[in-house]
Backbone atoms as SQL, in Angstrom:
CREATE TABLE atoms (id INTEGER PRIMARY KEY, chain TEXT, resi INTEGER, resn TEXT, atom TEXT, x REAL, y REAL, z REAL);
INSERT INTO atoms VALUES
  (1, 'A', 1, 'MET', 'N', -43.947, -31.867, -46.546),
  (2, 'A', 1, 'MET', 'CA', -43.738, -30.890, -47.560),
  (3, 'A', 1, 'MET', 'C', -43.942, -29.366, -47.067),
  (4, 'A', 2, 'ALA', 'N', -44.518, -29.565, -46.037),
  (5, 'A', 2, 'ALA', 'CA', -44.880, -27.834, -45.517),
  (6, 'A', 2, 'ALA', 'C', -43.488, -27.416, -44.971),
  (7, 'A', 3, 'GLY', 'N', -42.419, -28.144, -44.588),
  (8, 'A', 3, 'GLY', 'CA', -41.291, -27.403, -44.184),
  (9, 'A', 3, 'GLY', 'C', -40.142, -27.285, -45.272),
  (10, 'A', 4, 'PHE', 'N', -40.513, -27.745, -46.420),
  (11, 'A', 4, 'PHE', 'CA', -39.538, -27.522, -47.578),
  (12, 'A', 4, 'PHE', 'C', -39.480, -26.280, -48.167),
  (13, 'A', 5, 'LYS', 'N', -38.389, -25.786, -48.349),
  (14, 'A', 5, 'LYS', 'CA', -38.361, -24.233, -48.815),
  (15, 'A', 5, 'LYS', 'C', -37.264, -24.470, -50.107),
  (16, 'A', 6, 'PHE', 'N', -37.860, -23.729, -51.309),
  (17, 'A', 6, 'PHE', 'CA', -37.003, -23.781, -52.236),
  (18, 'A', 6, 'PHE', 'C', -35.866, -22.981, -52.253),
  (19, 'A', 7, 'PHE', 'N', -36.030, -21.638, -51.632),
  (20, 'A', 7, 'PHE', 'CA', -35.009, -20.913, -51.588),
  (21, 'A', 7, 'PHE', 'C', -34.682, -20.708, -49.766),
  (22, 'A', 8, 'HIS', 'N', -33.447, -20.827, -49.365),
  (23, 'A', 8, 'HIS', 'CA', -33.217, -20.579, -47.977),
  (24, 'A', 8, 'HIS', 'C', -32.616, -19.126, -47.806),
  (25, 'A', 9, 'ILE', 'N', -33.463, -18.352, -47.262),
  (26, 'A', 9, 'ILE', 'CA', -32.672, -16.996, -47.007),
  (27, 'A', 9, 'ILE', 'C', -32.415, -16.807, -45.469),
  (28, 'A', 10, 'PRO', 'N', -31.279, -16.853, -45.118),
  (29, 'A', 10, 'PRO', 'CA', -30.895, -16.498, -43.770),
  (30, 'A', 10, 'PRO', 'C', -31.320, -15.307, -42.988),
  (31, 'A', 11, 'LYS', 'N', -31.599, -15.388, -41.850),
  (32, 'A', 11, 'LYS', 'CA', -32.053, -14.076, -41.064),
  (33, 'A', 11, 'LYS', 'C', -30.631, -13.183, -40.876),
  (34, 'A', 12, 'PRO', 'N', -30.767, -11.998, -40.930),
  (35, 'A', 12, 'PRO', 'CA', -29.260, -11.175, -40.526),
  (36, 'A', 12, 'PRO', 'C', -29.092, -11.368, -39.276),
  (37, 'A', 13, 'LYS', 'N', -27.754, -11.344, -38.921),
  (38, 'A', 13, 'LYS', 'CA', -27.134, -11.480, -37.655),
  (39, 'A', 13, 'LYS', 'C', -27.394, -10.135, -36.957),
  (40, 'A', 14, 'GLY', 'N', -27.800, -10.120, -35.736),
  (41, 'A', 14, 'GLY', 'CA', -27.887, -8.976, -35.028),
  (42, 'A', 14, 'GLY', 'C', -26.433, -8.023, -34.594),
  (43, 'A', 15, 'PHE', 'N', -26.633, -6.854, -34.320),
  (44, 'A', 15, 'PHE', 'CA', -25.525, -6.299, -34.158),
  (45, 'A', 15, 'PHE', 'C', -25.491, -6.108, -32.660),
  (46, 'A', 16, 'ASN', 'N', -24.402, -6.260, -31.907),
  (47, 'A', 16, 'ASN', 'CA', -24.370, -6.064, -30.396),
  (48, 'A', 16, 'ASN', 'C', -22.984, -5.733, -30.101),
  (49, 'A', 17, 'TYR', 'N', -22.865, -4.217, -30.093),
  (50, 'A', 17, 'TYR', 'CA', -21.623, -3.620, -29.774),
  (51, 'A', 17, 'TYR', 'C', -21.350, -3.388, -28.219),
  (52, 'A', 18, 'LYS', 'N', -20.489, -3.770, -27.622),
  (53, 'A', 18, 'LYS', 'CA', -20.278, -3.682, -26.422),
  (54, 'A', 18, 'LYS', 'C', -18.638, -2.754, -26.109),
  (55, 'A', 19, 'PRO', 'N', -18.843, -1.645, -25.591),
  (56, 'A', 19, 'PRO', 'CA', -17.319, -0.954, -25.529),
  (57, 'A', 19, 'PRO', 'C', -16.482, -1.560, -24.641),
  (58, 'A', 20, 'MET', 'N', -15.254, -1.585, -24.991),
  (59, 'A', 20, 'MET', 'CA', -14.437, -2.395, -23.925),
  (60, 'A', 20, 'MET', 'C', -13.781, -1.767, -22.758),
  (61, 'A', 21, 'TYR', 'N', -13.741, -0.266, -23.002),
  (62, 'A', 21, 'TYR', 'CA', -13.268, 0.511, -21.901),
  (63, 'A', 21, 'TYR', 'C', -14.210, 1.684, -21.430),
  (64, 'A', 22, 'TYR', 'N', -15.635, 1.181, -21.231),
  (65, 'A', 22, 'TYR', 'CA', -16.418, 2.105, -20.771),
  (66, 'A', 22, 'TYR', 'C', -16.406, 2.199, -19.499),
  (67, 'A', 23, 'ASP', 'N', -16.725, 3.316, -18.640),
  (68, 'A', 23, 'ASP', 'CA', -16.603, 3.464, -17.344),
  (69, 'A', 23, 'ASP', 'C', -17.866, 4.341, -17.073),
  (70, 'A', 24, 'GLU', 'N', -18.988, 3.516, -16.623),
  (71, 'A', 24, 'GLU', 'CA', -20.308, 4.313, -16.376),
  (72, 'A', 24, 'GLU', 'C', -20.042, 5.350, -15.279),
  (73, 'A', 25, 'SER', 'N', -19.360, 5.153, -14.397),
  (74, 'A', 25, 'SER', 'CA', -19.299, 6.288, -13.382),
  (75, 'A', 25, 'SER', 'C', -18.512, 7.536, -13.584),
  (76, 'A', 26, 'LYS', 'N', -17.693, 7.268, -14.479),
  (77, 'A', 26, 'LYS', 'CA', -16.748, 8.262, -15.013),
  (78, 'A', 26, 'LYS', 'C', -17.545, 9.209, -15.987),
  (79, 'A', 27, 'GLU', 'N', -18.509, 8.384, -16.737),
  (80, 'A', 27, 'GLU', 'CA', -19.223, 9.216, -17.716),
  (81, 'A', 27, 'GLU', 'C', -20.450, 9.876, -16.893),
  (82, 'A', 28, 'ALA', 'N', -20.896, 9.608, -15.900),
  (83, 'A', 28, 'ALA', 'CA', -21.876, 10.220, -14.939),
  (84, 'A', 28, 'ALA', 'C', -21.216, 11.242, -14.493),
  (85, 'A', 29, 'MET', 'N', -19.949, 11.176, -13.978),
  (86, 'A', 29, 'MET', 'CA', -19.058, 12.442, -13.336),
  (87, 'A', 29, 'MET', 'C', -18.915, 13.513, -14.277),
  (88, 'A', 30, 'ARG', 'N', -18.522, 13.148, -15.642),
  (89, 'A', 30, 'ARG', 'CA', -18.381, 14.084, -16.461),
  (90, 'A', 30, 'ARG', 'C', -19.751, 14.989, -16.843),
  (91, 'A', 31, 'GLU', 'N', -20.775, 14.306, -16.799),
  (92, 'A', 31, 'GLU', 'CA', -22.108, 14.894, -17.279),
  (93, 'A', 31, 'GLU', 'C', -22.511, 15.798, -16.079),
  (94, 'A', 32, 'ARG', 'N', -22.291, 15.280, -14.880),
  (95, 'A', 32, 'ARG', 'CA', -22.809, 16.193, -13.824),
  (96, 'A', 32, 'ARG', 'C', -21.654, 17.531, -13.615),
  (97, 'A', 33, 'GLU', 'N', -20.483, 17.363, -13.937),
  (98, 'A', 33, 'GLU', 'CA', -19.647, 18.463, -14.107),
  (99, 'A', 33, 'GLU', 'C', -19.937, 19.576, -15.123),
  (100, 'A', 34, 'GLU', 'N', -20.327, 19.108, -16.363),
  (101, 'A', 34, 'GLU', 'CA', -20.802, 20.006, -17.322),
  (102, 'A', 34, 'GLU', 'C', -22.002, 20.760, -17.071),
  (103, 'A', 35, 'ARG', 'N', -23.078, 19.991, -16.203),
  (104, 'A', 35, 'ARG', 'CA', -24.266, 20.545, -15.881),
  (105, 'A', 35, 'ARG', 'C', -24.123, 21.563, -14.967),
  (106, 'A', 36, 'ILE', 'N', -22.944, 21.449, -14.073),
  (107, 'A', 36, 'ILE', 'CA', -22.690, 22.363, -12.873),
  (108, 'A', 36, 'ILE', 'C', -22.006, 23.544, -13.405),
  (109, 'A', 37, 'ARG', 'N', -21.027, 23.559, -14.510),
  (110, 'A', 37, 'ARG', 'CA', -20.516, 24.334, -15.007),
  (111, 'A', 37, 'ARG', 'C', -21.283, 25.268, -15.825),
  (112, 'A', 38, 'LYS', 'N', -22.388, 24.817, -16.489),
  (113, 'A', 38, 'LYS', 'CA', -23.403, 25.435, -17.167),
  (114, 'A', 38, 'LYS', 'C', -24.432, 26.358, -16.330),
  (115, 'A', 39, 'GLU', 'N', -24.588, 25.638, -15.075),
  (116, 'A', 39, 'GLU', 'CA', -25.474, 26.422, -14.138),
  (117, 'A', 39, 'GLU', 'C', -24.632, 27.729, -13.717),
  (118, 'A', 40, 'LEU', 'N', -23.190, 27.431, -13.253),
  (119, 'A', 40, 'LEU', 'CA', -22.629, 28.549, -12.696),
  (120, 'A', 40, 'LEU', 'C', -22.196, 29.566, -13.691),
  (121, 'A', 41, 'GLY', 'N', -22.142, 29.164, -15.075),
  (122, 'A', 41, 'GLY', 'CA', -21.844, 30.008, -16.121),
  (123, 'A', 41, 'GLY', 'C', -20.279, 29.981, -16.388),
  (124, 'A', 42, 'LEU', 'N', -19.540, 28.912, -16.014),
  (125, 'A', 42, 'LEU', 'CA', -18.247, 28.807, -16.108),
  (126, 'A', 42, 'LEU', 'C', -18.045, 28.222, -17.555),
  (127, 'A', 43, 'ASN', 'N', -16.774, 28.640, -18.346),
  (128, 'A', 43, 'ASN', 'CA', -16.503, 28.060, -19.485),
  (129, 'A', 43, 'ASN', 'C', -15.846, 26.796, -19.471),
  (130, 'A', 44, 'SER', 'N', -15.900, 25.801, -20.232),
  (131, 'A', 44, 'SER', 'CA', -15.332, 24.749, -20.031),
  (132, 'A', 44, 'SER', 'C', -13.790, 24.607, -20.840),
  (133, 'A', 45, 'LYS', 'N', -12.953, 24.307, -20.044),
  (134, 'A', 45, 'LYS', 'CA', -11.662, 24.262, -20.656),
  (135, 'A', 45, 'LYS', 'C', -11.213, 22.844, -21.501),
  (136, 'A', 46, 'ASP', 'N', -12.046, 22.115, -21.352),
  (137, 'A', 46, 'ASP', 'CA', -12.022, 20.902, -22.245),
  (138, 'A', 46, 'ASP', 'C', -12.932, 20.653, -23.263),
  (139, 'A', 47, 'LYS', 'N', -13.040, 21.880, -24.159),
  (140, 'A', 47, 'LYS', 'CA', -13.777, 21.663, -25.230),
  (141, 'A', 47, 'LYS', 'C', -13.226, 20.793, -26.336),
  (142, 'A', 48, 'PRO', 'N', -14.044, 19.886, -26.757),
  (143, 'A', 48, 'PRO', 'CA', -13.508, 19.137, -27.842),
  (144, 'A', 48, 'PRO', 'C', -12.892, 19.864, -29.018),
  (145, 'A', 49, 'PHE', 'N', -11.738, 19.314, -29.582),
  (146, 'A', 49, 'PHE', 'CA', -11.316, 20.158, -30.927),
  (147, 'A', 49, 'PHE', 'C', -12.032, 19.734, -32.105),
  (148, 'A', 50, 'VAL', 'N', -12.590, 20.692, -32.646),
  (149, 'A', 50, 'VAL', 'CA', -13.386, 20.545, -33.907),
  (150, 'A', 50, 'VAL', 'C', -12.715, 20.897, -35.141),
  (151, 'A', 51, 'PRO', 'N', -12.027, 20.092, -36.120),
  (152, 'A', 51, 'PRO', 'CA', -11.047, 20.583, -37.115),
  (153, 'A', 51, 'PRO', 'C', -11.931, 20.952, -38.268),
  (154, 'A', 52, 'THR', 'N', -11.437, 21.955, -39.028),
  (155, 'A', 52, 'THR', 'CA', -12.083, 22.550, -40.103),
  (156, 'A', 52, 'THR', 'C', -11.685, 21.988, -41.336),
  (157, 'A', 53, 'ILE', 'N', -12.050, 20.663, -41.315),
  (158, 'A', 53, 'ILE', 'CA', -11.278, 19.950, -42.621),
  (159, 'A', 53, 'ILE', 'C', -12.223, 20.232, -43.856),
  (160, 'A', 54, 'LYS', 'N', -13.694, 20.642, -43.677),
  (161, 'A', 54, 'LYS', 'CA', -14.415, 20.869, -44.786),
  (162, 'A', 54, 'LYS', 'C', -13.768, 22.016, -45.905),
  (163, 'A', 55, 'GLY', 'N', -13.212, 23.097, -45.057),
  (164, 'A', 55, 'GLY', 'CA', -12.797, 24.090, -45.855),
  (165, 'A', 55, 'GLY', 'C', -11.499, 23.914, -46.492),
  (166, 'A', 56, 'GLN', 'N', -10.522, 22.963, -45.883),
  (167, 'A', 56, 'GLN', 'CA', -9.311, 22.602, -46.263),
  (168, 'A', 56, 'GLN', 'C', -9.622, 21.571, -47.635),
  (169, 'A', 57, 'PHE', 'N', -10.246, 20.690, -47.488),
  (170, 'A', 57, 'PHE', 'CA', -10.552, 19.816, -48.824),
  (171, 'A', 57, 'PHE', 'C', -11.405, 20.798, -49.847),
  (172, 'A', 58, 'HIS', 'N', -12.170, 21.760, -49.776),
  (173, 'A', 58, 'HIS', 'CA', -12.643, 22.473, -50.796),
  (174, 'A', 58, 'HIS', 'C', -11.513, 23.270, -51.287),
  (175, 'A', 59, 'LYS', 'N', -10.794, 23.987, -50.607),
  (176, 'A', 59, 'LYS', 'CA', -9.492, 24.786, -51.330),
  (177, 'A', 59, 'LYS', 'C', -8.719, 23.504, -52.108),
  (178, 'A', 60, 'ALA', 'N', -8.319, 22.623, -51.427),
  (179, 'A', 60, 'ALA', 'CA', -7.561, 21.696, -52.232),
  (180, 'A', 60, 'ALA', 'C', -7.932, 21.359, -53.436),
  (181, 'A', 61, 'ARG', 'N', -9.273, 21.231, -53.721),
  (182, 'A', 61, 'ARG', 'CA', -9.973, 20.466, -54.591),
  (183, 'A', 61, 'ARG', 'C', -10.044, 21.835, -55.934),
  (184, 'A', 62, 'LYS', 'N', -10.067, 22.994, -55.493),
  (185, 'A', 62, 'LYS', 'CA', -10.064, 23.787, -56.663),
  (186, 'A', 62, 'LYS', 'C', -8.825, 24.104, -57.217),
  (187, 'A', 63, 'ARG', 'N', -7.851, 23.956, -56.622),
  (188, 'A', 63, 'ARG', 'CA', -6.348, 24.091, -57.218),
  (189, 'A', 63, 'ARG', 'C', -6.055, 22.936, -58.194),
  (190, 'A', 64, 'PRO', 'N', -5.811, 23.287, -59.524),
  (191, 'A', 64, 'PRO', 'CA', -5.488, 22.271, -60.377),
  (192, 'A', 64, 'PRO', 'C', -4.123, 21.718, -60.063),
  (193, 'A', 65, 'SER', 'N', -3.766, 20.411, -60.108),
  (194, 'A', 65, 'SER', 'CA', -2.553, 19.935, -59.696),
  (195, 'A', 65, 'SER', 'C', -1.630, 19.947, -60.996),
  (196, 'A', 66, 'GLU', 'N', -0.494, 19.849, -60.758),
  (197, 'A', 66, 'GLU', 'CA', 0.710, 19.931, -61.992),
  (198, 'A', 66, 'GLU', 'C', 0.424, 18.618, -62.743),
  (199, 'A', 67, 'SER', 'N', 0.171, 17.438, -62.302),
  (200, 'A', 67, 'SER', 'CA', -0.184, 16.446, -63.386),
  (201, 'A', 67, 'SER', 'C', -1.405, 16.538, -63.929),
  (202, 'A', 68, 'SER', 'N', -2.435, 17.140, -63.432),
  (203, 'A', 68, 'SER', 'CA', -3.663, 17.335, -64.339),
  (204, 'A', 68, 'SER', 'C', -3.396, 18.080, -65.530),
  (205, 'A', 69, 'ARG', 'N', -2.606, 19.260, -65.327),
  (206, 'A', 69, 'ARG', 'CA', -2.145, 20.106, -66.648),
  (207, 'A', 69, 'ARG', 'C', -1.467, 19.514, -67.460),
  (208, 'A', 70, 'GLN', 'N', -0.318, 18.681, -66.966),
  (209, 'A', 70, 'GLN', 'CA', 0.326, 17.751, -67.905),
  (210, 'A', 70, 'GLN', 'C', -0.493, 16.760, -68.726),
  (211, 'A', 71, 'SER', 'N', -1.438, 16.184, -68.145),
  (212, 'A', 71, 'SER', 'CA', -2.346, 15.376, -68.668),
  (213, 'A', 71, 'SER', 'C', -3.148, 15.955, -69.794),
  (214, 'A', 72, 'ASN', 'N', -3.665, 17.091, -69.476),
  (215, 'A', 72, 'ASN', 'CA', -4.349, 18.036, -70.514),
  (216, 'A', 72, 'ASN', 'C', -3.630, 18.210, -71.659),
  (217, 'A', 73, 'ILE', 'N', -2.526, 18.713, -71.412),
  (218, 'A', 73, 'ILE', 'CA', -1.507, 18.823, -72.744),
  (219, 'A', 73, 'ILE', 'C', -1.353, 17.744, -73.384),
  (220, 'A', 74, 'ARG', 'N', -1.088, 16.592, -72.822),
  (221, 'A', 74, 'ARG', 'CA', -0.902, 15.171, -73.523),
  (222, 'A', 74, 'ARG', 'C', -1.953, 14.710, -74.210),
  (223, 'A', 75, 'VAL', 'N', -3.196, 14.979, -73.681),
  (224, 'A', 75, 'VAL', 'CA', -4.387, 14.807, -74.535),
  (225, 'A', 75, 'VAL', 'C', -4.550, 15.598, -75.831),
  (226, 'A', 76, 'LEU', 'N', -4.086, 17.031, -75.688),
  (227, 'A', 76, 'LEU', 'CA', -4.369, 17.889, -76.741),
  (228, 'A', 76, 'LEU', 'C', -3.391, 17.382, -77.809),
  (229, 'A', 77, 'ILE', 'N', -2.003, 17.157, -77.328),
  (230, 'A', 77, 'ILE', 'CA', -0.970, 16.815, -78.491),
  (231, 'A', 77, 'ILE', 'C', -1.487, 15.304, -79.123),
  (232, 'A', 78, 'ILE', 'N', -2.171, 14.366, -78.490),
  (233, 'A', 78, 'ILE', 'CA', -2.601, 13.209, -78.929),
  (234, 'A', 78, 'ILE', 'C', -3.684, 13.455, -80.093),
  (235, 'A', 79, 'LEU', 'N', -4.724, 14.396, -79.636),
  (236, 'A', 79, 'LEU', 'CA', -5.620, 14.650, -80.511),
  (237, 'A', 79, 'LEU', 'C', -5.124, 15.423, -81.900),
  (238, 'A', 80, 'PHE', 'N', -4.164, 16.313, -81.619),
  (239, 'A', 80, 'PHE', 'CA', -3.741, 16.801, -82.948),
  (240, 'A', 80, 'PHE', 'C', -3.025, 15.829, -83.646),
  (241, 'A', 81, 'ILE', 'N', -2.282, 14.976, -83.345),
  (242, 'A', 81, 'ILE', 'CA', -1.791, 13.981, -84.087),
  (243, 'A', 81, 'ILE', 'C', -2.771, 12.949, -84.719),
  (244, 'A', 82, 'LEU', 'N', -3.697, 12.835, -84.041),
  (245, 'A', 82, 'LEU', 'CA', -4.819, 11.846, -84.709),
  (246, 'A', 82, 'LEU', 'C', -5.546, 12.881, -85.848),
  (247, 'A', 83, 'LEU', 'N', -5.884, 14.062, -85.475),
  (248, 'A', 83, 'LEU', 'CA', -6.296, 14.782, -86.696),
  (249, 'A', 83, 'LEU', 'C', -5.544, 15.047, -87.886),
  (250, 'A', 84, 'LEU', 'N', -4.087, 14.980, -87.582),
  (251, 'A', 84, 'LEU', 'CA', -3.140, 15.084, -88.816),
  (252, 'A', 84, 'LEU', 'C', -3.372, 13.780, -89.426),
  (253, 'A', 85, 'ILE', 'N', -3.302, 12.653, -88.743),
  (254, 'A', 85, 'ILE', 'CA', -3.110, 11.280, -89.593),
  (255, 'A', 85, 'ILE', 'C', -4.514, 11.143, -90.319),
  (256, 'A', 86, 'VAL', 'N', -5.611, 11.592, -89.893),
  (257, 'A', 86, 'VAL', 'CA', -6.962, 11.604, -90.458),
  (258, 'A', 86, 'VAL', 'C', -6.940, 12.331, -91.601),
  (259, 'A', 87, 'TYR', 'N', -6.357, 13.631, -91.515),
  (260, 'A', 87, 'TYR', 'CA', -6.222, 14.504, -92.824),
  (261, 'A', 87, 'TYR', 'C', -5.458, 13.840, -93.763),
  (262, 'A', 88, 'PHE', 'N', -4.254, 13.271, -93.547),
  (263, 'A', 88, 'PHE', 'CA', -3.467, 12.803, -94.425),
  (264, 'A', 88, 'PHE', 'C', -4.211, 11.347, -95.097),
  (265, 'A', 89, 'LEU', 'N', -4.794, 10.714, -94.453),
  (266, 'A', 89, 'LEU', 'CA', -5.541, 9.556, -95.204),
  (267, 'A', 89, 'LEU', 'C', -6.673, 9.928, -96.007),
  (268, 'A', 90, 'PHE', 'N', -7.399, 11.020, -95.745),
  (269, 'A', 90, 'PHE', 'CA', -8.613, 11.133, -96.482),
  (270, 'A', 90, 'PHE', 'C', -8.535, 11.998, -97.322),
  (271, 'A', 91, 'PHE', 'N', -7.458, 13.056, -97.207),
  (272, 'A', 91, 'PHE', 'CA', -7.292, 14.331, -98.029),
  (273, 'A', 91, 'PHE', 'C', -6.120, 14.220, -99.004),
  (274, 'A', 92, 'ARG', 'N', -5.421, 13.347, -98.913),
  (275, 'A', 92, 'ARG', 'CA', -4.053, 13.297, -99.687),
  (276, 'A', 92, 'ARG', 'C', -4.259, 12.129, -100.771);
């Protein structure tokens, strides 16, 4: 009875990621080149491209789209019609 468990909780599987195309010597060469460029004060021509996505999404979010304007107008029309129906039902 010592080995009996009422609930069996499996242990999580480990994560073992191995890159397929990793060249260790190429990476070491790149690091040495960067270190030498920094020591000599040269600018790196191969700077990685950093997109400015944050600002673009922020600008796009501030602009109301045409569909949201139409949706707001549609909601106002439906609300007006419902108020008219309630008025005629209760006050006539």
